[in-house]
N, C-alpha and C positions, 0 to 999 in steps of 0.2 A: 953570377952565382946566386942561387936561392938556398934557403935553409934545407930544402929537400933534395938538393943535387947529390947524386951518387956517382963516383967515377965509373965511366963506361955506360952510364944510363942512356937509353935510347931517347932521341929527340923527335918530337912531333913535327912533321914537315910544314904543317899549316901555321901553327902558332910559334914555332921555333923554341918551344919550352920543353924541358925534360919531362918524360912520361913517368908518372907515378904508377909503377907496376907491382910493387910489393908493399905490404904493411910494414910499419916500423918495428913490429914485434912478430915473432913466429906465429903463424896461424894456429889457433887452438881448435880442437875438435868441436864439431857441432854439438850443442847442448840438447840432448834428446833423451836423457834419463833423469829420474828424480834426484839421483846423487849429483849429477853434473849441474842440475838446476840449483841445488842447494849450494854448491861451490860458487856458482855465478852470483847468486844473491848475496852471499857473504862478501865476495869481492866487490860488488857494487856498493854495499853498505860501507865498506872500508875505504872506498874511493872518495874523492873530494870534487867539489864544483858541479857544474851541470852535467847532464847525461845526454850525449848525442845518440839519436835514435833514427832508424830508418826501417823500412819494410820492403820485402820483395813479394810480388804477387804473380799471378799467372793470367793476366788479361789476354784474351784471344785463345786461351786453352781451357779455361774453366769458367763456368757460370758463377760459381760461388766467389763473391768479392772479398776473400779473406787474405790474410798474410800467410805466406808459406815459409817465410824466414823473417825473424826480427833481429836487427843488429843493434847492439848497445855498446857504447864506449864511454868511459869515465876516467878522468885523471887518477892514476894510482891503482886502477882496476884493470886496465887493458880493454880489449875488444871481445865481445861475447856474441856468438851467433846462435840464436835460440830457434829451434824447430817447434813452433806452437802446435803442429799437428800431432806431435808425439805425446802431448799432454791433454788431448781432447776429453777422454773419459766420458764419451757420450755426447758432448757438445763443445763447441769452440770455446777456448779460454777456461775450461773447467779446472785445469790443473795449474793455472798461473796466478792464483790468488796471492801466494807469498811474494812473487815477483812484483805484483801490483802494489803490495804493501811496502816493499823495499823502495819502490820508485815514488811513492806518495810523498809530496812535499819537496821533491827535487825539481829543479828547473830542467825542462826538456829543450833540446835544440833539434829542430827538424828543418828540412828544406822542402818547401811546398807541402806544408802540413795538411792541406785540404785533401791530399792524396793518401796520407797515412793515418790520420786520426780515425776515420771510420773503421778501418781494418783493425787498428789497435783496440778500439772500443769493443769490437766483436770478441777480442781476447780478454776483455775485462781490464784493459789498460787505458786510463784516462789521465791527461795531464792536469796539474794544478797551477803550473807556471810554464809558459811556452815562449820560446824565441824562434820565430820562423825567418830563416835567412833569406828566403825568396821574397817574402813580404818586405823585409828590410831593403832588398835591392830595388823593389818597386817604389818604395818611398824615396829612395835616392835618385830615381829616374834613370836607372841603368838601362842601356839599350837591350841587354840580354841578361836574363836572370835565372837561366838554367844552372844547375849545380856545377856542371863542367865549366861554363863560362865564368861563373863567379870565383871558382877555385883558381882558374887561370889568372884572373884579374888581381885577386888578393893574395894568393899563395904561391904564384909563380910556377905552377906545374900543370901538366896536361893530365886530366883524369879520363881514363878509358871508359866508355859507356856501351860497350858492345853487347852486354847481356841485359839491358834494360827491358827488352821485350821478350825475354826468353821464358820458357816454361819452368817456373820455380817450384811447381808441384811435383816434379820428378824426384825420385829417390833411388839411390843416393845422389846428392848434388855433386857435380863434378868439382874438382879442386879449383879450376879457374873461376867457377861461379862463386865459390866461397871467398876467394881472393878479391874478386870484384865487389862482393857484398861488404867485406871488411873495409875496403878503401872508401866506400860511400860514407862512412862515419869517421874516417881517419882524421880529416881536417875540419870537421864542423865546428869544433870549439875554437880553433884558430880563426876560422872564417867569421864566426860570431863576434869575436873581440875586435877584429879589424873593421867589420861592417859597422859596429857600434861607434867606433872612433869617427868614421865618416859621417854617421848620423849626427854626432855631436858637432863636428866641424861645419856641417850644413845647417846647423840650428834646427834640426828636425827630431831631436831626441824626445821632445814633448809629443810629437806626432806618433812616435813609436811606442811610448810607454803604456798606452791602454792595451796593446795586444802583444808587444814584444818586450820582454823583461830585460832591462839593461844589466850589465855586470856591475856589482857594487865594488867597494874598496878591496883591493887584493884579488880581483877577479871573481869574487863571490857574488851570488845573486843578491839583489836588493830586496828589502822586505816586500811581502805581498799581502794584499788585502783579499781575504777569501769572501767575496760577495757573489752570491748565486746570480743575482739579476744581471751582473756585469758580464756573465758568460753568454747571455742570450743573443746579443748582436752578432757574435761570431757564428753561432748556430744558424741564425737567420741569413748571414752572409753566405755561408756554405750552401744552404738550401737554395738561395737565389741563383748561385752559380751552377748548381747541378740539377735543379728541378727536384724530382722525386728522389729522395736519398735512398740508395740501395741498401743501406744498413739500418734503416728506420725500423723500429719494432712495431709489432701489430697494435700496440696500444697508442701509437702516435707519438711516443716520446723518442726523440733522436738520441744518439749516443753521445752528444756533445753537451750535455747539461751539467757537466762537472763544474765545480766552482773555480774561479780564478782564471779561466781561459777567456781571453778577451781579444776582440779584433779591433782594427783601426776605427776610430770614431765612436768607440764604446763609451 
């Protein structure tokens, strides 16, 4: 039995693990009005601990490399599915300034942050503290570091990934898309805590601390040094991986220049 077992839950035939098919809380409506965004911001501010974040894009359907849905989950706050296109007001991210302010100073948990940070930056959302569970898996030498594989390994459930390449620009988004999106952030906080324990057991926590922020006492983030120059190696690392950055501005400044975001070896 795992903490996520539910009587009558379907079992994945390949892994033999229960399939996580529903969020732990009822799915809230998509945040696509100023009033709903205000409620989401208030809920996130009253939550505690790090914020699990993910994005859904429309690769293969749209040239524009933006997020068409932003998922956020925080303890005591629940899960919020934000439609950034509803707040464009002439340009991407024009209406998310208050959300950016609410997230400022919080630790973000992402999986494969290299995929999400550029699109989040287009919306004006930039991390000051970051824990990338995929990078943690690579530091541990895990054979498979996809979110589904790591959730199976650490959380004991199978995560469905059938909508990862879907067209997230369509409106309205189908209910099964929204469930999928919510589940992508459902277990990130739990995954982070368990991965960090393995880093400690492997004696690799010092390798991780430049780019992956460890949990402090009681699960809270440890103090962070806001040093601008420390963010540059991660931006360089991302540029080397991708070549020309699709979200680079015309002035040559990438979207990853925010303080406190650091990669391995920084």
